[in-house]
N, C-alpha and C positions, 0 to 999 in steps of 0.2 A: 895669402889671405887665410887659408885653412889652418895656419899656425898662429893666428891672432884671434883668440876667443872673443875679445871685445868687439871686433868688427863682425864676427859671426853673429853675436847677440844683437847687434844693431840691425844687421840684415834680416835676422829672424823676426825682429819687431816690425820691420818694413813689410815683410811678407804677410804677417798677421794683419797689419793695418790695411794694406791694399786689398788683401783677400776679403776682409770684413766689409770694406766699402763696396767691392764688386758684388758680393752676395746681397748686400743691402740694396744696391741699385737694381739687381736682378729681381728682388722681391717687390719692387715698385713701392717702397715705403716712403713716407713723406720726409723730404729733406729739411723741412722746418723742425721736425722732431729730432733729427740728427744734430742740427745746429743748436737746438735748445739743450740737449742732454749730453753732448760730447764731453764737456768739461765737468759734468756733475760729479764724477768720482773724485775730483780734486777737492771737493768740499770737505773730504775726510782729512785734509791737511789741517783743518781747524783744531784737531786734537793736539797739535803742537802748542796751542795756546795754554794747555794744561801743563804739559811737559813732554820731553822727547820720547819717553817710553810709551805713553798713551798715544802720542802723535804717530810714532812709527807703527804701532800695532794697528791703529785705525787705517792708516794709509796702506799698509801691506794687506789688510783685509780685502780691500777693493782693487788692489793693483797686482794681483796674481792672475794667471790664466784660469785657475781653478774655479773662481766665481763665475765669470761669464760663460765658460764652457759647460759648467754644471747647470747654469740657468738655461742655456740653449738646449741641452739634452733633456732637461725637465720639461721645457716647452714642447719639444718634439714628442716625448713619451706621453705627455698629458693631452696631446692633440690640441695645443693652445697656440696656434700660429700668431695670434695677436700679440704674444709676448716676444716673438722672435726679433723684432726690430730693437727692442731694449737690450737684449743680449748681444746683438751685433754691434750696437753703439758702444756698449761697455767693452766688448772685445777690441773694437777699433781703438778705443782710448788707451787700453793697455798696450797694444801694439805700437801706437804712436809714441807713447812714453818711452818704450824700449828703443824704438828707432832713434829717438833723440838722445838716448843715453841716460834716461831717468830710470833708476833701478829701485829695488825694494830697499827699504830704509833699515838701518841699524838704530838701536835706541840711544845713540850717542848724540848725533846732531842730524839735521835735515839733509845735509849734503853728503853724509856718509852712507853710501849705497853699495849694494852687492856688485855693481858694475865697476866701482872704483877699485875693487879688490881682485878684479880679473886681469 
């Protein structure tokens, strides 16, 4: 397994997803909010209606770990615990996508992702 980067990346996504859900549960945040917002980052796929370059840029903007981790750090540093569930939902979404094999997009076509090149 350790010689197969694709499987390692899938496992890494699973750990991020499960860890985010566990922390969300421990925070006693509302599951209605989780259900409502879990797929919200996928709305950025609508950029593909313009073209693949815009679509991939918008999709990648919200599907890297940088966004939700920065958001969570900001919420912590600003002492804004009410923002934490949003960051955890976002992080869970990114982990879930990676677990299923959805990667960051190249500007060629929607199915051309970084995981296909690993």
